[in-house]
C-alpha positions in Angstrom: 125.9 129.0 148.1 125.3 125.2 147.7 122.5 123.8 145.6 119.9 122.4 148.0 118.3 120.1 145.5 121.7 118.6 144.6 122.4 118.2 148.3 119.1 116.3 148.8 120.0 113.9 145.9 123.4 113.2 147.5 121.7 112.6 150.9 119.5 110.0 149.3 122.6 107.9 148.5 124.1 108.3 152.0 124.1 105.7 154.7 124.8 106.5 158.4 125.7 103.8 161.0 124.1 105.1 164.2 124.9 103.5 167.5 123.6 104.6 170.9 121.2 104.5 173.8 117.6 103.9 172.6 114.7 105.1 174.8 110.9 105.4 174.7 109.8 109.0 175.1 106.3 109.5 176.3 104.6 113.0 176.5 101.5 113.6 178.5 100.0 117.0 177.6 97.4 118.9 179.7 96.5 122.1 181.4 97.6 123.1 184.9 94.4 123.4 186.7 95.3 123.9 190.4 97.9 123.2 193.1 97.6 119.8 194.8 96.3 120.0 198.4 98.5 117.0 199.2 101.8 118.6 198.1 102.9 122.0 196.8 102.9 120.8 193.2 100.7 121.6 190.1 97.9 119.3 189.1 97.7 118.7 185.3 94.3 117.9 183.7 95.5 115.4 181.0 94.2 116.1 177.5 96.3 113.8 175.3 99.5 111.8 175.2 101.9 110.5 172.6 104.9 108.2 172.3 108.1 108.8 170.4 111.3 106.9 169.6 113.8 108.8 171.7 117.5 109.1 172.5 119.7 107.6 169.8 116.5 106.3 168.1 115.5 109.9 167.6 118.8 110.5 165.9 118.1 107.6 163.6 114.6 109.0 162.8 116.1 112.4 161.9 118.6 110.8 159.6 115.8 108.9 157.8 113.5 111.9 157.8 115.8 114.1 155.7 116.3 111.3 153.2 119.3 109.2 154.2 119.5 105.6 155.1 120.3 104.7 158.7 121.6 101.4 160.1 120.8 101.6 163.8 122.2 99.5 166.6 120.7 99.9 170.1 119.8 98.0 173.2 116.3 97.1 174.6 114.9 95.1 177.4 112.5 92.2 177.2 109.5 94.3 178.1 106.6 96.2 176.6 108.6 99.4 176.1 111.2 97.4 174.1 108.5 95.8 171.9 106.9 99.2 171.3 110.3 100.7 170.2 111.0 97.7 168.0 107.6 98.0 166.3 108.0 101.8 165.8 111.4 101.5 164.2 110.2 98.7 162.0 107.8 101.1 160.4 110.6 103.4 159.3 111.4 102.4 155.7 114.9 104.1 155.7 116.0 102.6 159.1 117.5 99.2 159.4 117.2 98.4 163.2 119.6 95.9 164.7 118.4 95.8 168.3 120.2 93.7 170.9 117.8 92.5 173.6 119.0 92.3 177.3 116.5 90.7 179.5 118.4 91.7 182.6 117.6 95.4 182.3 114.5 97.5 181.5 114.2 99.4 178.2 114.9 103.1 179.0 111.6 104.9 179.3 110.9 108.6 180.0 107.5 110.1 180.7 107.2 113.9 180.6 104.2 115.8 181.8 103.8 119.0 179.8 101.6 122.1 180.2 100.2 122.3 176.7 99.4 126.0 176.8 102.8 127.2 178.1 104.9 124.3 176.5 106.4 123.9 180.0 107.7 120.6 181.3 106.3 120.0 184.7 107.6 116.6 185.7 109.6 113.7 184.2 109.5 110.1 185.4 112.3 107.7 184.3 112.6 103.9 184.2 116.2 102.9 183.4 119.3 101.1 184.4 122.1 103.6 183.7 124.9 101.0 184.0 127.4 99.8 181.4 126.3 96.7 179.4 127.7 93.4 180.5 130.7 91.9 178.7 128.4 89.4 177.1 126.1 92.1 175.8 129.1 94.2 174.7 130.2 91.3 172.5 126.7 91.0 171.0 126.7 94.8 170.3 130.0 94.7 168.6 128.9 91.6 166.6 126.0 93.8 165.3 128.0 96.9 164.7 131.4 96.0 163.2 130.1 94.1 160.0 128.0 97.2 159.1 131.0 99.6 158.8 131.5 98.4 155.3 128.0 99.6 154.3 128.2 103.0 156.0 129.5 106.4 154.8 129.9 107.8 158.3 129.5 106.6 161.9 127.5 108.4 164.5 127.7 107.5 168.2 124.9 109.0 170.3 125.9 108.6 174.0 123.2 109.1 176.6 125.2 107.2 179.3 122.6 104.4 179.6 125.1 101.6 178.9 125.4 100.9 175.2 128.5 103.0 174.5 130.9 101.4 177.0 134.6 102.3 176.7 135.2 99.0 175.1 132.5 99.5 172.4 133.5 103.1 171.8 137.2 102.2 171.3 136.6 99.2 169.1 134.1 101.0 166.8 136.3 104.1 166.4 139.4 102.0 165.7 137.6 99.8 163.2 136.1 102.9 161.5 139.4 104.7 161.2 141.0 101.6 159.7 138.3 101.7 157.0 138.7 105.5 156.5 135.2 106.2 158.0 134.6 109.4 159.9 133.1 109.1 163.4 130.9 111.8 165.0 130.2 111.5 168.7 127.5 113.3 170.6 129.2 112.8 174.0 127.9 112.4 177.5 131.1 111.5 179.4 132.9 114.5 180.9 136.2 112.7 179.9 136.5 113.4 176.2 139.5 111.0 176.1 136.8 108.3 176.2 136.1 109.1 172.6 139.8 109.2 171.5 140.3 109.1 167.8 136.8 110.3 166.8 136.5 112.8 164.0 134.1 115.3 165.6 132.7 115.7 169.1 129.5 117.7 169.5 129.1 118.7 173.2 126.6 121.3 174.3 127.9 124.2 176.3 127.2 122.7 179.7 129.0 119.5 178.7 131.9 121.4 177.3 132.3 123.6 180.4 132.3 120.5 182.6 134.7 118.6 180.5 137.2 121.4 179.9 136.7 123.4 183.1 136.6 126.5 181.0 134.3 129.5 181.2 133.4 129.1 177.5 131.9 132.6 177.5 133.7 134.0 174.5 134.7 132.7 171.1 138.4 132.9 172.1 137.9 130.9 175.3 135.9 128.2 173.5 138.6 127.9 170.8 141.5 127.7 173.4 139.7 125.1 175.5 138.7 123.1 172.5 142.2 122.9 171.1 143.5 121.5 174.4 140.6 119.0 174.6 141.2 117.9 171.0 144.9 117.3 171.6 144.0 115.0 174.5 141.2 113.2 172.6 143.0 113.1 169.2 140.0 114.3 167.3 139.8 116.6 164.2 137.2 119.1 165.3 134.9 120.0 168.1 131.4 121.6 167.8 130.0 123.4 170.8 126.3 124.0 170.7 125.0 126.9 172.7 121.2 127.0 172.3 120.1 130.6 171.4 123.7 131.7 171.0 124.3 129.4 168.0 127.1 126.9 167.6 130.9 127.1 167.3 133.1 124.6 165.5 136.8 124.6 166.2 139.0 122.6 163.8 142.1 121.2 165.2 144.9 123.7 164.5 142.4 126.0 162.6 140.3 129.0 163.1 136.8 128.7 164.7 133.6 128.9 162.7 130.6 130.4 164.4 127.0 130.0 163.1 124.3 132.1 164.9 121.0 130.5 165.9 118.0 131.3 163.8 115.2 133.3 165.4 112.4 130.9 166.4 109.6 130.5 168.9 110.8 127.7 171.1 108.1 125.2 172.1 110.2 122.2 173.3 114.0 121.6 173.3 113.6 117.8 173.8 115.8 116.0 171.2 117.2 119.2 169.6 120.7 117.8 170.1 119.7 114.6 168.3 118.6 116.6 165.3 121.9 118.6 165.2 124.0 115.4 165.3 121.9 113.7 162.7 122.0 116.6 160.2 125.7 117.1 160.7 126.4 113.5 160.0 124.2 113.3 156.9 125.4 116.5 155.3 129.1 115.7 156.0 128.6 112.2 154.5 127.0 113.8 151.5 130.3 115.6 150.8 129.7 119.1 152.2 132.2 121.1 154.3 132.1 122.1 158.0 130.4 125.4 157.4 127.6 124.0 155.2 126.9 121.2 157.6 126.7 123.7 160.5 124.3 125.9 158.7 122.1 122.9 157.9 122.3 121.7 161.5 121.4 125.1 162.9 118.4 125.4 160.6 117.3 121.9 161.5 117.6 122.7 165.2 115.4 125.8 164.8 112.7 123.6 163.2 112.9 120.9 165.9 112.6 123.3 168.9 109.5 124.9 167.3 107.7 121.6 167.6 106.2 119.7 170.6 107.9 116.5 171.8 110.8 114.6 170.3 110.6 115.8 166.7 112.1 115.1 163.3 112.8 117.6 160.5 111.8 117.0 156.9 113.6 118.3 153.7 110.8 120.8 153.1 111.1 122.2 156.6 114.9 122.4 156.2 114.6 124.1 152.8 112.3 126.8 154.2 114.8 127.6 157.0 117.9 127.5 154.8 116.9 129.2 151.6 116.1 132.9 151.0 112.4 133.6 151.2 112.1 134.7 147.5 113.4 131.3 146.3 110.7 129.3 148.2 107.6 130.0 146.1 107.4 126.8 144.2 108.9 124.4 146.8 107.0 125.9 149.7 103.6 126.4 148.0 103.1 123.6 145.5 101.7 120.6 147.3 103.0 117.2 146.2 100.6 114.8 147.9 97.4 114.4 149.9 99.3 113.9 153.2 101.2 117.2 152.8 97.9 119.0 152.0 96.2 117.5 155.1 99.1 118.5 157.3 99.1 122.1 156.1 95.4 122.5 156.4 95.4 121.0 159.9 98.2 123.5 160.9 96.1 126.4 159.7 92.9 125.1 161.4 94.8 124.7 164.7 95.8 128.4 164.4 92.2 129.3 163.9 92.7 130.5 160.3 90.0 130.8 157.7 90.8 128.7 154.7 89.6 129.7 151.2 89.6 127.8 147.9 89.3 128.6 144.2 90.3 126.7 141.1 90.9 126.9 137.4 93.3 126.1 134.5 95.2 129.4 134.7 96.9 128.6 131.3 97.9 132.2 130.6 97.6 134.3 133.7 95.8 137.6 133.0 94.3 140.5 135.0 91.0 138.7 135.2 92.7 135.8 137.1 94.5 138.3 139.3 91.3 140.0 140.3 89.6 136.7 141.3 92.7 135.5 143.2 93.1 138.8 145.0 89.4 138.9 146.0 89.5 135.3 147.1 92.5 136.0 149.4 90.8 139.0 150.8 87.9 136.7 152.0 90.1 134.3 153.9 93.4 134.0 155.9 94.9 131.3 153.7 94.0 130.7 150.0 94.4 127.2 148.3 94.2 127.2 144.5 93.2 124.0 142.8 95.0 123.7 139.4 93.8 121.4 136.6 96.5 119.0 135.5 97.6 118.9 131.8 95.4 115.9 131.1 92.4 117.6 132.7 92.9 120.8 130.7 93.1 118.8 127.4 89.8 117.0 128.2 88.2 120.4 129.0 89.8 122.7 126.4 90.9 120.4 123.6 94.2 118.9 122.4 95.9 122.2 121.7 95.7 123.2 125.4 97.3 123.9 127.8 99.8 126.3 126.3 102.0 125.9 129.5 102.5 122.6 131.3 101.1 122.1 134.8 104.5 122.8 136.6 105.0 126.1 134.8 101.4 127.2 135.6 101.8 126.1 139.2 105.0 128.1 139.6 103.5 131.2 138.2 100.6 130.9 140.7 102.9 130.1 143.6 104.8 133.4 142.9 101.7 135.4 143.6 101.5 136.9 147.1 97.7 136.2 147.2 98.3 132.5 146.8 99.2 130.3 149.8 99.1 126.8 148.3 98.7 125.3 144.8 97.3 121.8 144.4 97.3 120.1 141.0 94.2 117.8 140.5 93.7 115.2 137.8 89.9 115.1 137.8 87.7 117.2 135.5 86.3 119.0 138.5 87.8 119.9 141.9 85.0 118.2 143.9 87.4 115.6 145.4 89.8 118.3 146.4 87.1 120.5 147.9 85.8 117.5 149.9 89.3 116.9 151.3 89.8 120.5 152.3 86.2 121.6 153.2 87.1 125.3 152.9 85.4 128.1 154.9 84.9 130.1 151.7 84.7 128.9 148.0 85.4 131.5 145.4 84.5 131.6 141.7 84.0 134.3 139.1 80.7 136.0 138.7 79.9 134.3 135.4 78.7 131.4 137.6 75.6 131.1 139.8 75.9 129.7 143.3 74.2 126.4 142.2 76.7 126.1 139.3 79.8 126.2 141.5 81.2 122.7 141.9 81.4 121.8 145.6 79.0 124.4 147.0 77.0 121.7 148.7 80.2 120.4 150.5 81.2 123.9 151.6 77.8 125.0 152.8 77.2 121.7 154.7 80.5 122.4 156.5 79.3 125.9 157.6 81.2 127.7 154.8 80.0 130.1 152.1 80.3 130.6 148.4 81.6 133.9 147.1 81.1 135.1 143.5 83.5 137.7 142.3 82.7 140.0 139.4 84.8 139.1 136.4 87.0 141.6 134.6 85.4 142.0 131.1 87.6 141.6 128.0 90.1 139.1 129.5 90.0 135.4 128.8 92.7 132.8 128.1 90.9 131.5 125.1 90.8 134.9 123.4 94.5 135.5 124.2 95.5 132.1 122.7 93.4 132.8 119.5 95.0 136.3 119.1 98.4 134.9 119.6 97.8 132.3 116.9 96.5 135.0 114.5 99.4 137.3 115.4 97.1 140.0 116.6 98.2 140.2 120.2 
């Protein structure tokens, strides 16, 4: 099995040149309240809306989200939607947007009305000109694309048939990339796969594959046979057919097919899942991995993407949780690295209606007394956050000879406990700042404290929470264990 951390390090040094149809995705969420008396259609009571960078722009965002650098070339109009997209892409530190402006056409914009409760798309309204770019715009696109090939490890063409990837642009980019030894991945829209002749890999979904090959594509054998014929015509090295809940099948030219099943997941929204697959495939292949590893990563990323609302991106932490065995996730999944991650996790739990608890300590040498407090704390809530004093904080509180174990070691031991859901290391002498950020429903400490002595009790009670004091287990303390160890009497 590949080393995930090594893969992430390789990804950080990878650059993908992504070219394709950029669009503004807008999602309007609400509840279906009744049927319209004017027409037999549902009425949505709007609750919220959001905008996303969509189409090939979502591919670029996914490339950047998992840690690679993306050079992105796309087309926008001289309008508000184009300016919004330009501003959104400019905020992405790992994306270098090279946007060509065409005042003769509108920026592609899609507005989806979604039933929030059922995650069902009710209606989509589109503003677009789905026509090939003019010869003058083609030239400007190629002038933006071709010089960037020298800086890219791999090329990804994301075709939504909105006009950027004309036959001329496709042919010139693939030819120039092959001359430089660069692989080209294409997420195709044209039913004529010969349009992408010379590409390394085509990634049609099953519907696109059936249309292009006129095959049933209902068995591994039929997919493999049809793919071999299509690859001979398109002169490509491999074809990946994505099949939603049935997984994905890759057929290397002249080789045996590789099938990766889909991971079980509650599907909320399939918008942009293909973008995520293409992005992860490109990045993992560019990082030096083989077909099978790239497929596993792409399948895991797709499972994450469809579990979210809207046009979503996938982070390394999310990918790690889907890819790695559960037992290996304790430290990576439970130890929080920054305030934003903590806010996100707490917000997710609150949306699910879960009761969040908090306790804290140095936990220098974990003993039965600690375990009793942690177990009792977890029994009083649905999710338990443990605040852990940093090494510097422990030294200030306990003296220069402490801690015995560094903060990472202490955090990993805590994270391995089933009772603990998150571990957050704090630098201050007290956890007051952390408690103020979380505002837990229950604050737990050992019974050697009084309620008034518990740091943060005012914050918790003001937020409607409670303080819980747990009887301590007599005869167990870290200080006595350390002293016994030094005296050799343990």
